N, C-alpha and C positions, 0 to 999 in steps of 0.2 A: 798699420796692421791691427793695433788694438781697436782703433775706431771701426775698422771693418768687422772685427769679431764682435764688438759691442753691437754694431748695427745689425749683424746677422742674428744675434741672440734676441735683440728687440723685435726684429722682423718675425722671428718664430713665435715669440710671445704674443705679438699683435695678431699673427695669423691664427694662433690657438684661441685667443680671446674672441676673434671674429667668428671662428667656427662655433664656439660655445654660444655666442650671441645669435648666430644664425639658427642654431638648434632651438634656442629658447624662443626667439621670435617666430620660428616656424610652427611652434606649438600653437601660437595665437592665429597666424594666418591660415594654417591648415586644420583648424579646429574641426570644422564640419567634416572634412575629408577623413581625418583620423578617427572620429567617432563613427563615421559610416563604415570604415574598414573594420573597426572592432565589432560593429553590429553584424557585418557580413561573416566575420570569422566566428562569432558566437553562433550564428545559424549553422555554419559549416560544422562546428563542433557538436551542436545539437544533433545534426543529421548523422554524423559519425558515431556519436554516442548511442543513438537509436539503433544503428546497424549492429554495433557491438552488443548492445543489450539484447537484440534479437538473437544473436549468436549464443549469448549466455542463457537466455530463456530456453532456446532449443536444446542446448547442452544439458540443462537441468532436467528438462522434460524426459530426455533420453537416458538420464542417469550418468552422463559423461562427466569426467573430471574437467573442471575449468582450467584453462591455461593459466599458469601461475601469474598473478598480477592483473588479470583481465578485470575482475570485479573491482580491484583497487583503482585501476585506470578509470572505470566508469564512475566510481565514487569521487575521485579527484576532479573528473570532468564536471560532475554535478556542482562541485564547489566553485570551480572556475566560471561556469555558466551563471551561477547564482551571483557571483561577484560582478561579472560583466553586466548582467541585467540591472544590478543595483546602480552601477555607474550610469547606464543609459537612462534609468529612471530619474536619477538626481539631475543629470544633464538636461533632460526634457523639462523637468520642473523649473530649472534655472532659466531656461529659454522663455518661459511664460512671462517674465518681467518685461516692462515696456522699453527699458534701455539696455543696450549691450554692456555687459559686465566683462571687461577684458580679463580680469582676474579669474573669473569663472571659465572663460574660454581657455585660458592657459592651463588651469587646473584639470579640467575634464579632458582636454586634448592630450596632456601628458599622461594622465591615467589611462586613456584609451590606447595610446601608443604602447605603453608598457604592457597593458593587458593583451593587446593584439599579439605581441611577441610571445607572451605566455600561452595564449590560445593556439598559436601556430606550432609552438614547441610541443604542446600536449597532443596535437593532432599527429605530429611526427612520431611521438612515442606510441601512439595507438595504432599505427599502421599494421603492426603484427597481429592485432585482434580483429581488424575490420571484417575479415572474411573467414577467420577461424579463431574462435575464442575457447576452444576445448582441446584437451590433450587427446592424442590418438587412443590412449588407453581408456576403454570404457570403464566407468566406476562400478565396482561390484555392488554397491548399495547395501541391500539387506545382508549380504554375506559378511560384511564387516562386523556385525554384532552376533553372528551365528556362533553358538557354542556346540562343540562336538558332542554327539549323542553316544551313549553306550549301547552299541548294537551287537555286542559279542554273543549274547545269549538269545538273540532273536534271529532264528535261522533264515526266515524268508527275506527280511530286510538285508541281512548280512550276505545272503546268497545273491540277491539282486544287486547289491552294492558291488560285490566282487565281479559279477558278470559285466556290469557297466564299466568298471575300471579296466577290466580285461579288454572290452571293446574299444575303450578310449586309447589303450596302448597299441591297438592294431591300426596302423596308418591307413589301411584300406577301408576302414569304417569311418564314414563321414557324418552319419546321422544316427542318433539313438533316441528312441521314444519311450516315455514313461506314461502310461495311461491308467485310468481307474476313476472310481467315483470321487466326488468332492470329499475331502477329509481322509482319504485313504493313506495319505502321507507322501504324496508325490513330491511336493515342494521340499519337505524335510529331507527326503532321500537325495534330491538333486543337490541341496546345500551340503549334505554329508559327503557326496561325491567331490564337490568342489574343495571341501576342507582337506580331502585326502590327496587331491591331484594338483592343486594350485602350487606353483613354484617348483613342482617336480616334473609333471608332464607338460604343463602349459605356462606360458609367460604371464598370462592373466586371464580373467574370466569376465565376460559381460553377462549380467543378469537382468532380464527384461520381463516385466509383468505385462502380458498382452491383454487379458480380460475380454469381456464380451463385446465391448463397444469399439475396440481398436481395429482399424482396417488392415488388411493384409499388406497394403502398400507401405504402411507405417512400419510394419514388422520388417519388410524387405529393406527399408531405409536403414533401420538399425543394423541389419546384417551388413549392408554396404559400408557403414561406418567401421564395423569391426574388421572388414576385409582390408582396410587401409594398412593395418598392422600386419596382416597376413602376407600382403605383397612385399613387405619389408623383411619377410623371413620369420616373423614371430608366429608361434603356435598359440592360437586363441580358442578358448572354449566359450561358445555362445549358448546360453540357456534361455529358452522362451517358456516362461511360466504362465500357467492359467490360460491355455489356448482352448478356445471354445469352437471356433470355426475351423473347417478343413483348410489346411494350408497347402500350397503347391510344393510339397516336399515329399521325397521318397519315404514310404512308410516302413519303419523298422522299430518295433516296440518291445519294451520290457514291462510286463504286467506285474504289479505289486499287490500282494494280498497278505493277510494275517491269519494263519491257522490258529486254532483254539489255544494251543500250547503257548504260542508267542503272544497272542492277545492277552492271555492270563499273566504273562510276565510284565507286559506293559501296565495292565490293570493293577497289579500288585505294587508296582512302583508308585502309582498315583495314590492308592488307598493305604498302603503300608502293610506291615507284617501281621496286622490284625486278621487278615484273611487266612493266614496259616495257623494261628493260635486258637481261633474260634471255629470249631467244626460246623456248627449250625449255620454260621454266617457264610462259610466257604461254600456250602452246598447251594445256597441261593445265589451267591456271587458268581459262581460258575455259569449259572443260567443267565444271569444278567450280562455277562461277558459275551455269551453266545448270541444274545439279542443285539449286541453292538455290531455284529457282522464283520468283525476284524478291522473296523475303520478306526485308526488312531485318534482322529478328531473326536469321535463319539466316545471312545474309551476314556479319553482324557476328560471330556465334559461330564459324562455320567459318573465316573470315578470320583471326581471332585465334588459332585453334587451329593453323593451318598457316603463319603468316607467317614463322616462323623455322626451318621444316623443310626437309629436302632434297627434290630432285625425286622421289627414290624414295618418300619419305613422301607426297608429293602424289599420285603415281600409286596408291599403296595406298589413300589416302583416297578418291580418285575411284572406285575399285572398290567400296569400302564404301558410298559414297553412292548408287551405282547399284543396290544391293540393295533389295529391297522391305521395307518396314516390316511388322511383324506386322499381319495383317488384322483381328484381333479387338479393335482399339482405336478410340477415338473419331475420327471424321472430322476434327475440328478439330485434333488433334495428330498425325494420321497422317503428314502431310508433314513435320512438325517432328522426328519421332522420330529418324530416321537421322542428321540433321544435328546435332542437339543431342547425340546419343549420341557422334558423332564428336568434337565439341568437348570432351565430357567425357573421352573415352578419350585424347585428346591432351594432357590436363593432365599436366604433369610431376610435380606434387606429389600424393602419395597423401593427404596431409592435406587438400588442397583438395578432392579427390574425396570424402573422408569428410564434410567440412563441407558439401559440396553435397547429399549424400544426407540428412544430418540436417536440413537446412533444409526438406526436403519434408514433415516430420512436423508442421509448424506450420500453423495454419489459413490458408486462402486470403486473400491481401491483408493479412495481419497483419505488423506490424513484428516482426522477429526480434532479440531482444537478443543482442549478442555474448557477454555474460556467461553466458547460457544455453548457447550453443554451447561456450564454454570448459568448463563443468561437464560437459556431456554427452560432449564429446570426451575429457576426462580420465577420466570414469567408464567409458567404453567402451574405454579403453586405446589410443586412436588415435595417441598420440605415442610415437615411439621416442626413447630417451635424453633424457627430459624433465628439464630443469633448473629445476624449480619451477613454481608457478602463474603467476608473472610471465612465464616463458618460454612457457607455454601461451597466455597472452593475446596475446603478440607473434605467435605462430605462427597463431593464429586470425585475427588482424588481417591478417596476410600472406595467408592462405588466402582470406579474403573479398575482399581487393584483387585477387587473381588471378582469382577467379570474377567479380568485377564487370567487370574489364577484358576478360574473355572473353565477356561478355554473358550469363552464367549467373545473375548476381545483379544487383539494382538498388540504387541509392543510396536511403537512407531519410531522411525529414525528421527523424526522431528521432535524437538523439545516441546514439552507440555502438550502432546498430542497422543492420539491412539488410533487404531485401525480396526476394521471388522472384516473377517473372512467373508468372501462373497456368498458361500453356501449358508453361513450363519446369518448373513444379512437377509437372504431370501426367507429363511425360517423365521427370523424376527418379524418380518412383515406379515407372514402367515399367522404368527402368534397374535400379533396386534389385530389382525382382521377377525379373529375369533373372539376377541374380548370387547371391551368398551372402546378401545382405540382402533380406529380404522384409518389407515394412512394411504393416500395416493402419492406415490413417489415416482416422479419422472425426472429426477435430477441427473444432469449430465448426459442427456439423451440426444442432444443436438436439435431440440424442438425449435421450429421457426414461429409457430403460433400455438395457442392453447384456447380452444373454443368449446368448452363442455356445454351440454344442453342445460336447460333451466333447472330440472329436478334430478339430474343424474348423480349428484354428489350429496344428497341430503343426509346420509348416515356418516359421512367422513368427518373425523375429528382433526386430521392433519393433512396438509397438502404441501409437497416439496417440489418446486420447479427450478431449483437453483442450478447455476452453471449450464444455461442453455443460451440460445440466440433468439429468444422470443421477441417478436416485434408486433404481435397482435394478440390482444386480450379481449374478453367479452365486453361489449359496450351495452350489455343488458344485464339485468339482475339474475344472478345464479343463486339459487336457494341453498344456503349453507348454514342451517340452524344449529349444527353441532360443532362447527369448526372452531378449534382452539388455537391452532398454530398454522400460519401461512408463510412459507419461506420461498421467496422468488428472487433472492440476491444474485448478483453476477449475471444479469441479462442486460448487456450493455446498450441494446437498442430498444429497450422497453418503452412503450408509449406511456403517456399519463394514464394511470389507472382510473377508469371511469367512475363517476359518482354512483351509477347504477350498480356496478359490480361491487363497490364498497358496501352499499346498502344491504347486500345479501349476506354479509359476514359480521353481523353486529355482536356476536358472542366471542369473537376472536380475542385471545389474550396475548399472543406473540405474533409480531409482524416484522419481517426482515425484507426490506426493499433496497438494501445497500448496493452501491455501485451498479446502478441500472440506467443511468442517463435520462431518467424521467424529467420532463420539462418543468413540472410544478406539482405541488401537493393538491390533491383533489379536496374541495371544500367539504365533501361528505366524510372526510377522515375524522372530523369532530364527532361523528356518530359512534365511533368505536370507543365508547366510554369504559369498556371493560378491559382495554389494553393494559397490560402490565409490563411488556417489553416491546420497545419500538426502535428499530435500527434504520436510520435514513442516511447513513454515512456515504461519502463519496458521490453525492449527487449535487454537482455544482450549481444547478439551476434552482435548488431549494433555497429561497432567500427569506421568505416571510413565514414565521412559524407560530404566530399568535393563536391559531386555531387549536394548537396542541394543549392549550390551557384547559380545554374541556375534559381532558383525559385524567380525571382525578385519581384513578387507581394505578397510574403509571409508576413503575418502580425503576425501570432502566430505560434511559434515553440516550441514543448515540447520534450526534450531529457532526461528527468529525468530517473535515474536508467537504463541507457543504458551502453554498454561496451565502450563508447567513450573514446579515449585516448588523443584526441587533439581537440581544437576548431580551425579549420584551417583558413587560410586567406580568403578562398572562402566565409566564412560566412559573411565577411565584405561586400559582394556584395548585401546582403539582406537589401537594403536601406529603405524598407518600413516596416521593422520589428517593431512591437509594443511591443511584449512580447517574451522573450527568457527564457526558463527554462532548466538549466543544473545542477540539484541537484542530490546528491547521486550517482554520477558517480565515482565509486571507482578507476577506472583506468585512470582517467583524470590527465595528468601530464604536459600538455603544452597548453598555450593559445598564439596564434600567436600575435606578437607585432602589435598594431594598429588596431586589428580587432574590438575591442569593440568601439573605438572612431569613427569608420565609421558608426555605427548604430545610426544615428542622430535622428531617430524618435522613438527610444526605450523608452517606458514608464515604463515597468516592467522587472526587471532582477532578476532571481533566479539562483545563481551559487555557487557551492562548490569548493573552491580553495585549500582545505587542502592538496591535493596530488600533487599540481603543484610545480615543483622543483625550478623554478626561474621565475622572472618577475612579481611576485604577486604585489609588491609595485607599479610598473608602471601600471599594469592592473587596480588597484584600482583608481589610478589617472585618467585613462581613464574613468572609471565608473563615478566618481564624476564630470567629465566635461560634462556629457550627460545632455543637457539643458532641455529635456522633461521627464527625469526620475522622476516618482512619487512613485515607490515602489521598494525596494531593499531587497532581501533575500540573504545574503552573509555569507559564512563560510570560515574562514582563520585559519591556525594552530597557529599562534603566533601574539601577539599584535604588535610586531615590523614590521609586514607585512603592517600595516596601516600607511599611511603618517602622519607626525606630525600635520598637520592641521585637521586631522580626517575627519568626515563627515559633510558636509553642509546640515543638515537635514531639513532646513526650507522648501525646495521645496518637500520633501518627505511626502506623506500623510500617509505612513505606512512603516515599515521596520522590518526585522528580522535579527539581526547581531549576529553571533556566532563566538567567538574567543576561540580557544583551541580545545582539543580533542572532538570528536562528542559525544554529549549526545543523547541517544536513545529517550529521552522524548521531545527533542526540535522540533520534526516534528509536534507536535500539534500546533505550531505557524502558520502553513500554513492554515489559515482559509480563507473562500471564499472571503470576501469583502476587505481584505487587507488594512484596515484602522487602525489597532492596531499597537503598537510598542513593539517589543520584543528584549531583549538583553540576550545572554547566555555567561557566562565567565567561563573558566577553568583556574585558576591561577597556574596550574601546569607548565605553560610556561612563566609566568611573575610574577612580584613582586608587592606588595603594598608598596608605593602608586602607583596608576595607572597613566597613562599619563594624562596630563592636559586636552586633548581633551575628554578623557573618562569621567572625572568628569563633564565637561560642558555638554557633551552629555546626561548624566544621569539626571542632574539637569534641563535641558531644556525639555526633552521628557518624563520623568517619565515612562520608559518602564517597561513592565512585565519582571522581571529579573530572569533568571535561573543561579544558581551558582552550578557548577558541579566540583566535586573533588577539592574543595577549601582546601588547605593544611594549615589550621590554626584553632585555637580555638578562643573563644571570638569574634566571627565573626562579629556580628552586630556593636559593638563599633569601631572595626578596620576599617570597611568600611564606617562608618558615615562620615568621612572626604572626602570620595570619592563621596559624593552626595546621599548616600543610605538613609539618614534620611528623605528624601521626598518621597521615593518609597511607592507605595500602594499595590504592588503585588510582592512577593518574593517567589521563589521556590528553595529549596536546595536539591541537589541530590548527594548521595554518597560522602559526605564530611567526610572522615574517621577519622579526628582528632577532630571533633567537639564533645565536651562533654556537652556544653551548648551554648546558643546563646549570653548570656551576663554573664560575669564571676563575681565572688565575688570581691568586692572592686572597681568595675568600677564606675566612676562618670563622668558626662557630664555637661557642662554649656552652656547656650545659647550663650555666647560670652565672654565678658570681665569678669574679676574676680569679684566675689561678686554678680553676677546675679543669678537668679533662676536656679536650676539644671534642665536640660532638661530630659524629660522622653523618654526612648527608645520605639520604635515601635508605637509611637503615631499616625502616619499617615497610618499605615498598615491596609489594608482591607482584603487581601487574603494571607495566608501563607501555603505553602506546604513543608513538611519535609519528605524526601524520602531516605530510606536506610542509615540513619546516625547511624552506628553500635555502636558508643561510646556515643551517646546522653543519658545523665542521667536525666537532667532537662532542662527546657527551659531557665531558668535564675537562677543564684546563688546570684545575688545582692539583696538588700532589695526591697521589693515590691513597695515602693514609687518611684523607678526609672523606673517602668514599667507601660505603659498605653496601653491597648488593647480595648479602648472604640470604635474604628472605625472598629474593626475586624468583617468581615462578614462570611468568611469561614476559617476553619482550617482543614487540611488534614495531618495526620501523618501515614506513612506507613513504615514498616520494620525497626523500631527503637527498638531493642529488650532489650536495657538496660534502657529505659525510664520507670520510676516507677510511676510518677505522672505527671499531665499536668498543672493544675491551682492551685494556692493557693486560699483560700476562699476570701481574700480581692481583688485580681485581678478579680476573677470570678464575683464579684459584679458589676464590670464595663463593663461586656460583653453585653451591651445593644443592640448592632447591630448584634451580632452573629446569623447567620441563619442556618449554617450547620456545624456539627462536625463529622468528619470521621476518625476513627482510625482502622488500620488493621495490622495484623502480627507484633504486639508489644508484644512479649511473656513475657516480664518482667513487664508489666503494672499491677499495683495493684488497682489503683483508678484514676479517672479523676480529681476530686476535693478533696483537703484535707485541714483541718482546722489548721494544725500545732499544735494541742493540745490546741487550745484556749478554755478557760473555759467558755467564753460567747457565744459560737457558738449556743447553744440551743435557745438563744433569738434573733438570727439573721435571717433575711429573705433575700433570694437571688431571684431575678426575672430575668428570661431570656425572655424579651418581644418579641424578634424577632425569637428565635430559633424554627425552623420547623422540622429539621431532625437530628437524631443522628444515626450513624452506628458504631458499635464496634465489632471487631474480635480480641480477646486477651484471650488466654487460662488461664492466671494467674490472670485476673481481678476478684477482690473480690466484688467490689461494685462501683457504679458511684460516690458515696460520702459516706464517713464513719462517718461523723459528724452527729450532731443532729439538725441542723438548718432546717428551712422550705424553700423549693425551689419551686418556681412557674414557670410553663412552659405554659403560656396561648396560645401560637401559635403552640405548638408541635403536629404534626400529623403523624410523621413517625419515628418509632424507630425500629432498626434492631440489634439484639444481636445474634452473631454466634460464636460457639466454645468457649464460655466463661464458661468452665467447673468448674471453681473455684467460680463462682458467685452464691451466695445464696440469695442475696438481692440487690435491687437497692440502697437503703440507709435507715438507721434507722430512720431518721427524717420524716417529712411530705413532700410528693412530689405531688403537684397538677398538674394534666394533663387533664384539662377539655375537650380538643378536640382530645385526643388520643383514638382511638377506638380499635386498634389492636396492639399487639407487635409481630414483625416478627422475625423469626429465621429459623430453618429448617422447622418449621410449624408456622402458624399464630394463635395466641390465643387472643380471645376477652377479653377486659378489663371489669371488673365489677365495680359497684359503690363502693365508699368508700373513706376514706381520702388519702390513698396511694395505689390505685388499681394496680399500676405498680409492687409493691412488691409482691402482691398476684400472679400475672401472672409469675413473675420471678421464684417464688417457684415451680409453675407447670411445667414451661418449662425446667428448668435447674436442 
């Protein structure tokens, strides 16, 4: 009997060992097949990612909310594709040897098998987004930042407002129109209506800017998107703003105007009580208001222009306003011309005037990046006594603020951007045409070709053809003797610009041909010796740039994402260069010795040296010896590439240092104003402890720190000796061995033995955890070793083994937490847990600062499973997506006094009660 049992056990062991052996041998014999499978699944994931990205792009264009987790899925897909392609690259390289290396076959076959499984799983996770990546609820967009206006004493606006709301309350009324001249206040009135009726009469509002160039079919498509929710019983208000062409809709309109009395009220708000205390001024001011014709746009612009001026200036302005505008201009802007011209002429800043005119070269309704304005203003020499590019940014920011407060520019929803009203843009182009600057602007017009005659543009100083589909340009010389700025970026099928065409613009100072797909640089480009700003970015076919060495006046040169293979010695001739960008150039393998050190005026350098074969160490020494350098964006493959003394960062106002394999998330560091500090580390290529300079660098600068592919567990205590204990912002990406941030049994002391134990994470304000596939808990040590009292934001994405986030005792200390975001964490069961504490029912947790919670986790059962009371006094935004296992927010009392709606695939209004969020969860899920 015993022999039989022993034999049975031995047989099972042998069978198990044979299975293991078969698997391991199979990696070798099936190496090619496994690699090919991975290759195929990589392509499948690429195709799927492309489809999802198309859905996302379409959703963003329409202003729709993205389905929660869609962008995260794309980001993770990008990481997985990058990893798979790296395996394919290394495997192909290994195959080039003369002899078969079985160890390599085993290694790459096993990696391919594991990666194939990961790719397939991610494709499965993405099926929800492949054909729809947006929430049915259209995003309000500009309504989010709208502030209610005081219209109580403005009868016409108030009357129209009440009439519109009354019409909206009438279920028989389906369409309401608001019409009038540009600047009459139509958009403002519509937004005010929304502020009054949203969440009362309507579940949500879709706000779409139509503008001149959008086709009716696109408008109808937006309407069809909104009707999806209507068919579900939701009442949706759709606003089509800035409609120029006649639409196929029943006409029912509400005309808006401003009588003199109400125009005076608006004008007085802009100018101030000075109008009532100075009788002489009031007399002329009333006449000025009458000349504004009751248009709020003009009242605002003229009032801001004159509010600090003398009575003499007011009288001169009145005389100017009484002049007739040119008769050969569009009726829509005829009335606005004189008034906006006056506002422009009364600007005391010449820099603001220049900035205003440059804004007119961008396409209608497009967000205008302030960094583009900086580069164009520097290139055109619009700054006197410029003290560096940082000074230029500050002055552009000031100019934009002046123009915004004057009503000549609008606030933008995009960070570090601005916008221009379409009527103001038309007037700006007219103003330019009457002065020294004459612009030809055909931006965003859908042009397929541009073929002007030889002498038709002789007087023009600026030409903007950006955002078109131009595939044909002149192959002959066009006489452009006055041209200062030529902008033709974002024409993806653009042919090579002919030498003949280039010869006609020898005076040009600013040239932007980025992202145009041109095959090569024309040799005649070297004739443009007066160029001060040149942007060649995102043209992969641009590989050889030595001809640029002739452009001795060049101050800004952008070569990002080109096919550049070398930074040649000729670039060292650009002795006036202030900014050089050579990032994401995958083929860059050589930097000529001494070329960087010759750029003595260089203030900002962005360069990726990960692919450079040799000389990186010496190149960095050259970089650090640049006396005027204030910003550095540097990528190197290995920490040993950096000299022992490290970076003398005292003179740097901002930096982005990336050491190790490229993280796809690190590109977010390239923000416009370049005053923040970023550090990205991939310890795949170096060991802990880090070099001494690294520790000092972290302790002095406290950079926003990215940790990518860190090959260790218990990561926070391990890195505390490297200066990480003082960091406020940490981002972990794809650290595959991390099961927790702080392990069980870990202890820390402030210093000498016997002192108080230090708490981990106590300085941390922002924590991002991304694609940590083994992360089970945030910490395993006792709660008293953890302090998150300063934490403001927590984002957890793609951590599928994570079951819980906070213990109840640590959650009680989250007094500064404002945003909690969790997505694609398929193992998550609850956010807060009480650990079975018997006294939890008598406990009260307060999140005084928490305003936003977003959760996307199919296995989530509840936010908190205990019975304590939780108060959320500041919570206004909760989104719960694909939480199919969730039946309740929490069994205790959950007080959400300021939360009106719970968002998911649909938005549901909260009702009154002790825990209204539970009632809504039951309805939604």
